[in-house]
Rosetta silent file (secondary structure, phi, psi, omega in degrees, C-alpha in Angstrom):
SEQUENCE: MNMRGSMRTPSLVLACLGSLAGLGLTEGRAQTTPPPAISVTGEASVSVTPDLATIDAGVTSEGKTAREASDANNKAMGAVLLALKGLNVADKDVRTSRLALFPQSAPLHGQSGPMQITGYRASNHVTVTLHDVARVAPTIDALVAAGANDIGGISFSVSDPSKVLDEARVKAVTDAQRKAEIYARAAGVALGQPLSISEEGAPAPFRPVFARAMAAGAPAPTPVSPGESTLHVSVSVTYAIR
SCORE:     score description
SCORE:     0.000 S_00000001
   1 L     0.000  129.948  178.863  111.363 -109.602 -140.707 S_00000001
   2 L   -84.229   99.179 -175.591  112.123 -111.111 -137.257 S_00000001
   3 H   -68.806  -32.798 -177.258  113.378 -108.196 -135.247 S_00000001
   4 H   -66.732  -41.529  179.421  113.918 -110.372 -132.167 S_00000001
   5 H   -62.932  -41.132  179.891  116.232 -112.769 -134.074 S_00000001
   6 H   -67.262  -25.728  179.754  118.305 -109.928 -135.451 S_00000001
   7 H   -74.078  -28.988 -173.975  118.746 -108.473 -131.947 S_00000001
   8 H   -79.519  -24.739 -174.003  120.164 -111.756 -130.650 S_00000001
   9 H   -62.423  -50.344  178.836  122.889 -112.136 -133.250 S_00000001
  10 H   -57.967  -37.661 -179.136  125.160 -109.261 -132.018 S_00000001
  11 H   -62.828  -42.323 -179.082  124.761 -110.576 -128.458 S_00000001
  12 H   -65.293  -43.379  178.691  125.897 -114.035 -129.501 S_00000001
  13 H   -61.731  -43.641  178.007  128.855 -112.628 -131.398 S_00000001
  14 H   -63.564  -38.555  179.964  129.935 -110.574 -128.408 S_00000001
  15 H   -62.737  -42.995  179.022  129.606 -113.588 -126.128 S_00000001
  16 H   -63.263  -44.926  178.130  131.833 -115.640 -128.460 S_00000001
  17 H   -63.050  -37.814  179.439  134.436 -112.929 -128.658 S_00000001
  18 H   -65.864  -37.102  179.517  134.468 -112.596 -124.864 S_00000001
  19 H   -66.710  -41.351  179.222  134.976 -116.343 -124.528 S_00000001
  20 H   -66.316  -38.291  178.060  137.876 -116.296 -126.995 S_00000001
  21 H   -64.142  -42.073  179.460  139.410 -113.332 -125.204 S_00000001
  22 H   -65.428  -39.544  176.586  139.118 -115.099 -121.889 S_00000001
  23 H   -62.580  -41.495 -179.915  140.655 -118.208 -123.390 S_00000001
  24 H   -66.483  -37.841 -179.563  143.595 -116.213 -124.782 S_00000001
  25 H   -65.209  -42.513 -179.177  144.143 -114.516 -121.371 S_00000001
  26 H   -61.114  -44.951  179.626  144.146 -117.939 -119.665 S_00000001
  27 H   -62.745  -39.723 -179.888  146.654 -119.314 -122.159 S_00000001
  28 H   -63.865  -42.785 -179.946  148.850 -116.214 -121.656 S_00000001
  29 H   -64.142  -41.780  179.511  148.851 -116.722 -117.878 S_00000001
  30 H   -62.254  -36.016  179.929  149.730 -120.415 -118.338 S_00000001
  31 H   -68.856  -28.534 -177.830  152.699 -119.548 -120.508 S_00000001
  32 H   -89.407   -4.033  175.794  154.173 -117.271 -117.865 S_00000001
  33 L   -70.898  122.345 -179.540  153.984 -119.904 -115.087 S_00000001
  34 L   -62.409  145.021 -176.569  157.530 -121.069 -114.384 S_00000001
  35 L   -72.439  155.988  174.801  158.185 -124.752 -115.049 S_00000001
  36 L   -56.424  133.895 -174.466  158.757 -127.124 -112.104 S_00000001
  37 E  -152.190  162.578  175.903  162.333 -126.898 -110.962 S_00000001
  38 E  -120.933  127.141  179.674  164.815 -127.665 -108.176 S_00000001
  39 E  -113.478  130.702  179.676  167.215 -124.931 -106.996 S_00000001
  40 E  -139.981  165.690  175.601  170.312 -125.759 -104.981 S_00000001
  41 E  -116.489  125.689  179.411  173.595 -124.206 -103.963 S_00000001
  42 E  -105.463  142.037 -177.371  176.867 -125.954 -104.661 S_00000001
  43 E  -133.593  151.924  176.644  180.074 -125.182 -102.744 S_00000001
  44 E  -158.528  146.290  178.012  183.712 -126.130 -103.031 S_00000001
  45 E  -125.856  140.928  179.782  187.053 -125.192 -101.465 S_00000001
  46 E  -131.135  131.833 -179.703  190.487 -125.751 -102.972 S_00000001
  47 E  -105.167  144.763 -177.671  193.781 -125.380 -101.091 S_00000001
  48 E  -148.627  151.405  175.800  197.065 -124.458 -102.807 S_00000001
  49 L   -81.253  127.577  179.106  200.579 -123.651 -101.716 S_00000001
  50 L   -60.832  149.242  175.951  201.319 -119.929 -102.095 S_00000001
  51 L  -124.931    7.997 -176.444  204.029 -118.892 -104.568 S_00000001
  52 E  -135.605  137.801  179.185  204.014 -115.166 -103.808 S_00000001
  53 E  -135.425  145.269  171.918  205.030 -113.341 -100.553 S_00000001
  54 E  -125.206  137.751 -179.919  204.990 -109.737  -99.432 S_00000001
  55 E  -119.884  132.275  173.190  206.960 -108.320  -96.502 S_00000001
  56 E   -98.863  114.218 -175.145  206.267 -105.058  -94.743 S_00000001
  57 E  -137.720  147.063  178.093  209.637 -103.770  -93.396 S_00000001
  58 E  -165.342 -173.169 -177.345  210.898 -100.435  -92.295 S_00000001
  59 E  -128.368  133.355  170.751  213.013  -98.273  -90.026 S_00000001
  60 E  -116.389  126.792 -177.078  211.952  -96.138  -87.083 S_00000001
  61 E  -127.989  150.752  178.710  214.414  -93.505  -85.859 S_00000001
  62 E  -123.671  152.374  178.436  214.314  -90.901  -83.051 S_00000001
  63 E  -158.470  162.538 -179.479  216.048  -87.571  -82.576 S_00000001
  64 L   -70.778  -29.572  177.852  215.897  -84.440  -80.527 S_00000001
  65 L  -121.806  163.653  179.668  214.891  -82.434  -83.568 S_00000001
  66 H   -62.737  -38.850  178.712  212.840  -83.234  -86.615 S_00000001
  67 H   -65.328  -41.482  179.184  215.925  -82.887  -88.843 S_00000001
  68 H   -62.345  -44.590 -179.635  217.979  -85.198  -86.636 S_00000001
  69 H   -70.675  -34.624  178.097  215.325  -87.908  -86.667 S_00000001
  70 H   -70.439  -41.356  177.814  214.727  -87.537  -90.400 S_00000001
  71 H   -62.797  -42.218  178.829  218.426  -87.663  -91.271 S_00000001
  72 H   -65.030  -38.727 -178.702  218.955  -90.765  -89.129 S_00000001
  73 H   -69.373  -41.476  177.047  215.966  -92.434  -90.717 S_00000001
  74 H   -59.403  -44.777 -178.462  217.047  -91.606  -94.295 S_00000001
  75 H   -62.871  -48.261 -177.707  220.496  -93.048  -93.602 S_00000001
  76 H   -64.961  -40.156 -179.365  219.153  -96.262  -92.078 S_00000001
  77 H   -67.513  -37.291  175.287  216.503  -96.714  -94.842 S_00000001
  78 H   -55.398  -41.329  179.216  219.213  -96.216  -97.466 S_00000001
  79 H   -65.872  -37.197  179.634  221.075  -99.172  -95.991 S_00000001
  80 H   -68.449  -42.076  178.908  217.913 -101.297  -96.067 S_00000001
  81 H   -65.125  -35.462  179.759  217.217 -100.489  -99.713 S_00000001
  82 H   -67.122  -36.389  178.882  220.855 -101.268 -100.568 S_00000001
  83 H   -66.725  -36.163  177.405  220.483 -104.658  -98.890 S_00000001
  84 H   -66.646  -37.899  176.172  217.418 -105.384 -101.051 S_00000001
  85 H   -62.433  -36.994  179.676  219.401 -104.554 -104.171 S_00000001
  86 H   -66.804  -22.834  178.254  222.102 -106.918 -102.940 S_00000001
  87 L   -90.125    4.876 -178.533  219.417 -109.681 -102.856 S_00000001
  88 L    63.199   36.152  173.748  218.516 -108.907 -106.501 S_00000001
  89 L   -85.258  125.551 -175.877  215.031 -107.719 -105.603 S_00000001
  90 L   -65.965  149.185  177.537  213.752 -105.689 -108.577 S_00000001
  91 H   -55.417  -39.225  179.737  212.889 -102.014 -108.114 S_00000001
  92 H   -64.099  -18.381  179.926  209.302 -102.717 -109.198 S_00000001
  93 H   -97.968   10.627  176.468  208.916 -105.088 -106.270 S_00000001
  94 E  -123.883  116.505 -173.678  209.808 -102.490 -103.667 S_00000001
  95 E  -129.093  129.261  176.811  207.116  -99.949 -102.863 S_00000001
  96 E   -69.402  124.330 -175.729  207.075  -97.273 -100.158 S_00000001
  97 E  -109.081  -23.700 -178.959  204.019  -97.987  -98.004 S_00000001
  98 E  -155.655  134.028  179.256  204.334  -95.589  -95.096 S_00000001
  99 E  -140.156  123.061 -173.162  206.364  -92.438  -94.438 S_00000001
 100 E  -149.423  149.351  175.192  205.857  -90.432  -91.232 S_00000001
 101 E  -145.388  117.216 -178.192  207.511  -87.824  -88.999 S_00000001
 102 E  -145.132  156.475 -176.430  205.830  -86.790  -85.772 S_00000001
 103 E   -79.439  153.902  171.821  206.753  -85.247  -82.403 S_00000001
 104 E  -103.218  133.134 -175.551  207.145  -87.062  -79.100 S_00000001
 105 E  -125.372  155.578  177.837  205.534  -85.393  -76.058 S_00000001
 106 E  -153.693  153.357  176.953  205.696  -85.717  -72.318 S_00000001
 107 E   -56.893  143.106 -176.093  204.279  -83.765  -69.311 S_00000001
 108 E   -72.804  -34.852  179.081  206.355  -80.709  -68.469 S_00000001
 109 E  -127.313   92.287  178.092  206.303  -81.410  -64.718 S_00000001
 110 L    58.878 -125.067 -173.301  206.278  -85.098  -63.858 S_00000001
 111 L   -87.312  -11.493 -176.889  202.891  -86.780  -64.203 S_00000001
 112 E  -134.013  178.076  179.978  200.885  -83.623  -64.640 S_00000001
 113 E    99.561  175.043 -178.767  201.090  -80.230  -66.242 S_00000001
 114 E   -65.644  151.708 -179.926  201.187  -79.061  -69.874 S_00000001
 115 E   -81.769  146.574  175.604  202.740  -81.274  -72.529 S_00000001
 116 E  -133.765  152.348 -179.939  206.053  -80.439  -74.127 S_00000001
 117 E   -79.699  122.995 -178.645  207.812  -81.841  -77.165 S_00000001
 118 E  -101.516  -12.649 -179.710  210.719  -84.045  -76.098 S_00000001
 119 E   170.192 -170.549 -177.601  211.837  -85.217  -79.512 S_00000001
 120 E  -132.900  150.279  176.129  210.808  -86.541  -82.888 S_00000001
 121 E  -125.666  129.802  178.188  210.271  -89.953  -84.428 S_00000001
 122 E  -114.863  141.841 -177.874  210.654  -90.669  -88.130 S_00000001
 123 E  -138.753  139.661  178.884  209.382  -93.858  -89.828 S_00000001
 124 E  -141.404  122.814 -178.152  209.753  -95.276  -93.342 S_00000001
 125 E  -123.612  149.928  174.599  208.248  -98.547  -94.478 S_00000001
 126 E  -130.364  150.181  171.915  208.388 -100.456  -97.770 S_00000001
 127 E  -105.200  123.481 -176.931  206.412 -103.402  -99.074 S_00000001
 128 E  -108.290  123.335  179.414  208.664 -106.004 -100.641 S_00000001
 129 E   -99.500  128.037  179.965  207.237 -108.522 -103.094 S_00000001
 130 E  -120.047  131.788 -178.591  209.037 -111.830 -103.469 S_00000001
 131 L   -93.714   11.509  175.314  208.205 -114.263 -106.259 S_00000001
 132 L  -142.572  112.756 -174.003  209.785 -117.155 -104.448 S_00000001
 133 H   -68.534  -17.411  177.082  208.513 -117.931 -100.908 S_00000001
 134 H   -68.988  -15.468 -178.113  211.746 -119.734 -100.123 S_00000001
 135 H   -89.238   -2.151 -174.571  213.453 -116.326 -100.134 S_00000001
 136 H   -65.610  -50.839  179.632  211.358 -114.920  -97.325 S_00000001
 137 H   -60.071  -49.985  177.999  213.507 -115.980  -94.387 S_00000001
 138 H   -60.818  -35.564  178.216  216.836 -114.903  -95.917 S_00000001
 139 H   -67.635  -41.285  175.691  215.312 -111.568  -96.957 S_00000001
 140 H   -60.673  -43.333  178.346  214.099 -110.866  -93.427 S_00000001
 141 H   -61.004  -40.938 -179.651  217.458 -111.725  -92.003 S_00000001
 142 H   -67.613  -36.894  179.645  219.186 -109.396  -94.491 S_00000001
 143 H   -65.961  -46.248  179.437  216.753 -106.569  -93.723 S_00000001
 144 H   -62.827  -43.004 -179.326  217.307 -106.830  -89.995 S_00000001
 145 H   -62.774  -29.338 -177.495  221.068 -107.029  -90.471 S_00000001
 146 H   -82.313  -10.475  179.163  220.886 -103.823  -92.613 S_00000001
 147 L   122.039    0.085  178.443  219.064 -101.915  -89.861 S_00000001
 148 L   -67.599  123.792 -177.847  215.375 -102.609  -90.325 S_00000001
 149 L  -115.749   12.037  177.112  213.857 -102.539  -86.808 S_00000001
 150 E  -146.898   98.891  177.321  210.182 -102.970  -87.695 S_00000001
 151 E  -100.309  101.407 -171.654  209.065 -105.981  -89.677 S_00000001
 152 E   -73.962  -31.204 -179.176  205.296 -105.394  -89.678 S_00000001
 153 E   171.160  161.374  176.833  204.009 -108.585  -91.279 S_00000001
 154 E  -125.568  137.462  173.021  204.268 -111.190  -94.043 S_00000001
 155 E  -126.919  144.412  178.186  201.462 -112.285  -96.303 S_00000001
 156 E  -117.028  147.191 -179.333  201.383 -115.187  -98.719 S_00000001
 157 E  -155.637 -177.660  178.289  199.211 -115.502 -101.825 S_00000001
 158 L  -112.483  128.341 -172.669  198.964 -117.043 -105.253 S_00000001
 159 L   -69.967  -35.613  179.158  200.229 -115.097 -108.260 S_00000001
 160 L  -129.124   89.433 -175.022  197.771 -116.655 -110.734 S_00000001
 161 L   -82.570   -1.028 -171.844  194.611 -117.905 -108.986 S_00000001
 162 H   -63.642  -38.425  179.447  192.556 -118.358 -112.195 S_00000001
 163 H   -64.727  -42.084  179.649  193.432 -122.119 -112.546 S_00000001
 164 H   -70.053  -34.394  177.661  192.568 -122.787 -108.949 S_00000001
 165 H   -63.836  -42.993 -178.996  189.372 -120.757 -109.257 S_00000001
 166 H   -67.899  -34.718  176.322  188.258 -122.827 -112.219 S_00000001
 167 H   -63.440  -41.494  178.420  188.953 -126.052 -110.401 S_00000001
 168 H   -64.747  -38.058 -179.844  186.811 -124.822 -107.496 S_00000001
 169 H   -63.545  -45.364  177.775  184.011 -123.839 -109.886 S_00000001
 170 H   -59.811  -42.663  178.822  183.897 -127.296 -111.418 S_00000001
 171 H   -67.716  -33.801 -179.552  183.721 -128.906 -107.969 S_00000001
 172 H   -68.837  -40.550  176.089  180.995 -126.487 -106.895 S_00000001
 173 H   -64.598  -40.353  175.451  178.814 -127.406 -109.890 S_00000001
 174 H   -58.260  -41.343  178.674  179.408 -131.073 -109.161 S_00000001
 175 H   -63.938  -40.424  178.867  178.305 -130.498 -105.595 S_00000001
 176 H   -64.978  -41.041  178.540  175.183 -128.776 -106.812 S_00000001
 177 H   -62.978  -40.947 -179.822  174.356 -131.712 -109.126 S_00000001
 178 H   -61.181  -45.446 -178.201  174.803 -134.189 -106.234 S_00000001
 179 H   -67.337  -41.711 -178.685  172.389 -132.214 -104.012 S_00000001
 180 H   -63.329  -38.231 -179.089  169.777 -131.810 -106.783 S_00000001
 181 H   -67.530  -35.423  174.770  169.757 -135.564 -107.456 S_00000001
 182 H   -61.172  -46.843  178.481  169.185 -136.243 -103.792 S_00000001
 183 H   -63.795  -40.519  179.477  166.208 -133.889 -103.756 S_00000001
 184 H   -65.034  -43.812  179.242  164.817 -135.387 -106.994 S_00000001
 185 H   -62.638  -41.170 -178.487  164.974 -138.941 -105.676 S_00000001
 186 H   -64.485  -34.059 -178.013  163.346 -137.932 -102.404 S_00000001
 187 H   -87.578   -4.133 -177.994  160.512 -136.182 -104.315 S_00000001
 188 L    68.895   33.417  179.467  160.057 -139.096 -106.797 S_00000001
 189 L  -124.618  167.923  177.256  160.809 -137.028 -109.874 S_00000001
 190 L   -99.416  133.804 -178.910  163.404 -137.107 -112.639 S_00000001
 191 E   -80.889  133.796 -179.294  166.054 -134.384 -112.805 S_00000001
 192 E  -100.573 -158.910 -177.577  166.327 -132.489 -116.027 S_00000001
 193 E   -77.857  154.842  175.025  168.946 -130.150 -117.537 S_00000001
 194 E   -62.840  134.776  176.451  170.256 -127.033 -115.709 S_00000001
 195 E   -94.938  -29.069 -179.562  168.118 -123.977 -116.423 S_00000001
 196 E  -157.143  146.866  174.291  170.494 -121.415 -114.849 S_00000001
 197 E  -135.855  126.381  178.094  173.930 -121.347 -113.145 S_00000001
 198 E  -138.794  141.181  176.345  175.156 -118.281 -111.267 S_00000001
 199 E   -85.741  129.144 -176.015  178.141 -117.687 -109.052 S_00000001
 200 L   -82.171  106.416 -178.935  177.100 -116.217 -105.759 S_00000001
 201 L    67.690 -174.346  179.592  179.066 -113.060 -105.164 S_00000001
 202 L   -81.884  143.491  177.104  182.762 -112.704 -105.848 S_00000001
 203 L   -55.212  140.674  178.862  184.956 -115.748 -105.118 S_00000001
 204 L   -65.256  132.781 -179.044  186.505 -115.463 -101.639 S_00000001
 205 L   -65.981  159.565  175.895  190.066 -114.227 -101.910 S_00000001
 206 L   -62.215  131.675 -178.598  192.985 -116.349 -100.862 S_00000001
 207 L   -84.783  111.356 -175.492  193.327 -116.055  -97.152 S_00000001
 208 L   -72.492  151.012  176.128  196.898 -115.006  -96.435 S_00000001
 209 L   -95.984  121.100 -174.698  198.964 -116.477  -93.654 S_00000001
 210 L  -102.108  145.264  174.285  200.430 -113.717  -91.504 S_00000001
 211 E  -135.478  164.021  179.329  203.608 -113.811  -89.478 S_00000001
 212 E  -139.348  132.946  179.243  205.419 -111.161  -87.450 S_00000001
 213 E  -133.733  139.215  179.599  209.107 -110.753  -86.818 S_00000001
 214 L  -112.985  159.368 -176.554  210.976 -108.183  -84.746 S_00000001
 215 L   -69.346  -32.263 -175.691  214.557 -107.042  -84.990 S_00000001
 216 L   -69.220  152.567  176.300  215.364 -107.986  -81.421 S_00000001
 217 L   121.142  176.678 -178.281  216.614 -111.455  -80.536 S_00000001
 218 L   -68.608  151.245 -175.637  219.350 -113.899  -81.332 S_00000001
 219 L   -78.874   45.772  177.047  220.816 -113.891  -84.828 S_00000001
 220 L   -85.550  154.716  177.049  219.194 -117.294  -85.661 S_00000001
 221 L   -54.187  139.331 -179.813  217.535 -117.811  -89.037 S_00000001
 222 L   -73.225  119.840  178.384  214.003 -116.500  -89.067 S_00000001
 223 L   -74.007  125.755 -175.982  211.521 -119.365  -89.089 S_00000001
 224 L  -137.100  132.515  176.994  208.846 -118.828  -91.764 S_00000001
 225 L  -130.616  115.551 -177.392  206.119 -121.255  -92.911 S_00000001
 226 L   -74.705  -20.125 -179.692  203.831 -120.227  -95.814 S_00000001
 227 L    61.043 -144.231 -179.682  201.257 -122.988  -95.115 S_00000001
 228 L  -129.352  151.496  174.463  198.340 -123.206  -97.603 S_00000001
 229 E  -110.570  144.424 -177.418  195.881 -120.717  -98.956 S_00000001
 230 E  -120.356  135.297  179.663  192.226 -121.717  -99.372 S_00000001
 231 E  -117.677  134.174 -178.698  189.740 -120.535 -101.976 S_00000001
 232 E  -118.955  135.549  177.394  185.970 -120.998 -101.654 S_00000001
 233 E  -130.410  139.443  176.909  183.394 -120.792 -104.443 S_00000001
 234 E  -127.739  133.742  178.768  179.599 -120.997 -104.206 S_00000001
 235 E  -127.321  147.931  177.565  177.221 -121.414 -107.130 S_00000001
 236 E  -110.062  125.695 -176.510  173.410 -121.386 -107.410 S_00000001
 237 E  -128.334  133.302  174.423  171.997 -123.883 -109.940 S_00000001
 238 E  -112.996  129.373 -178.245  168.382 -124.409 -110.979 S_00000001
 239 E  -114.358  142.529  175.797  167.467 -127.716 -112.622 S_00000001
 240 E   -74.207  154.226  175.428  164.352 -128.590 -114.611 S_00000001
 241 E  -108.757  125.025  178.087  162.123 -131.501 -113.445 S_00000001
 242 L   -88.885    0.000    0.000  161.243 -133.988 -116.209 S_00000001
């Protein structure tokens, strides 16, 4: 019996197994290598005319005592709310946004010395939602006529932005396709199918147009222009290379 030959057989078997194991490991690594691809970012902006407006309006009243200021403010604000009802603004579209009562102070002796309370100021504000932007100017005029002496601001927006968002998304993907084709031609390769599409962050909200109106001035109609709101969408797209 050849003892030397029998000793070589296990070594040969182990060597073959090691080669196969190494081959399997190499194949596993090859399978995890990502395929050649082109990644780009597509962007699009869509402008639309707002159809929703919100007005911040209120009354500020002063009095020697807290009760005096509060009573005057309640009376004036009651007239403002009544004016809104006269304009057929629904109760659900009128929301109290700020209510405050605080003292007014001044130095006891001229420009220096301890402070003393000289009176009180009461303030009550509401946010009014209008579903027709054409009603903004008449509503402001009616509020001022009813006693509102602080119109804090106006914002315009779109009540249902989903349709505009979808339009922007389609344009953003088209922009990504255009950029990817440019890179593919420059690199001398053929562009394949999209491997992934993701929207980068939340879509930018409609940028409101702000205006400010004060009660003082001539009783001319309040000029208001809603302008346009712009929505921006950005998507990241990865394309395969054929």
